[in-house]
C-alpha positions in Angstrom: -12.3 4.9 -21.3 -9.9 1.9 -21.3 -9.5 -0.4 -24.3 -8.4 -3.9 -23.1 -7.3 -5.1 -26.5 -4.9 -2.2 -27.2 -4.1 -1.5 -23.5 -4.9 2.2 -24.2 -6.4 4.8 -21.9 -8.5 7.4 -23.6 -9.0 10.6 -21.7 -11.4 13.5 -22.5 -10.2 15.8 -25.2 -9.5 18.7 -22.9 -8.1 16.6 -20.1 -4.9 18.2 -18.6 -4.4 16.4 -15.3 -4.1 19.7 -13.6 -6.6 19.0 -10.9 -7.2 16.2 -8.4 -10.6 15.6 -10.1 -9.0 15.1 -13.5 -6.3 13.0 -12.0 -9.0 10.8 -10.4 -10.2 9.9 -13.9 -6.7 8.6 -14.7 -6.6 6.7 -11.4 -9.9 5.0 -12.4 -8.6 4.0 -15.8 -5.3 2.9 -14.4 -7.1 0.4 -12.3 -8.7 -1.1 -15.4 -5.2 -1.2 -17.0 -3.9 -3.1 -14.0 -6.9 -5.4 -14.0 -6.2 -6.2 -17.7 -2.4 -6.8 -17.1 -3.2 -9.1 -14.2 -5.7 -11.0 -16.4 -8.4 -10.6 -13.8 -11.7 -12.3 -14.7 -15.1 -10.9 -13.8 -18.6 -12.2 -14.1 -19.5 -9.2 -16.3 -17.9 -5.9 -17.4 -19.7 -4.0 -14.8 -18.2 -5.9 -11.9 -14.7 -4.6 -12.7 -16.0 -1.0 -12.1 -16.2 -1.5 -8.3 -12.5 -1.5 -7.7 -11.9 1.4 -10.1 -14.5 3.5 -8.4 -13.1 2.7 -5.0 -9.6 3.8 -6.0 -11.0 6.9 -7.6 -13.0 7.7 -4.5 -9.9 7.2 -2.3 -7.9 9.5 -4.5 -10.5 12.2 -4.3 -10.8 11.7 -0.5 -7.1 12.5 -0.2 -8.0 15.9 -1.6 -11.2 16.4 0.5 -13.4 15.7 -2.5 -15.9 13.0 -3.4 -17.4 11.1 -6.4 -20.8 12.4 -5.4 -19.7 16.1 -5.3 -17.5 16.0 -8.4 -19.3 13.5 -10.6 -22.8 13.4 -9.2 -22.3 9.6 -8.4 -24.1 8.5 -5.3 -23.5 5.1 -3.6 -26.7 3.6 -5.1 -25.7 4.5 -8.6 -22.3 3.1 -8.1 -23.8 -0.1 -6.7 -26.0 -0.5 -9.7 -23.3 0.3 -12.2 -20.9 -2.2 -10.7 -23.3 -5.2 -10.3 -23.9 -7.9 -12.8 -27.6 -8.0 -13.8 -27.6 -11.5 -15.2 
């Protein structure tokens, strides 16, 4: 989880960063941090997830892993979670 106001990344309690899968969570949240620092504006909070998931997927791909295998996130779910529904 990333808190824009405090510029803080919150990781799961037992996160160690020892595996590419755990590291991918940090990659995802670092994208949000960079979005915040760059003062990027989005139509809705969900829209900023697209780039974060893309970066996370690329990180996992470097290790022959995928979002779908490791987090049970398929492309349709990612599309829905990163689309503004207004």
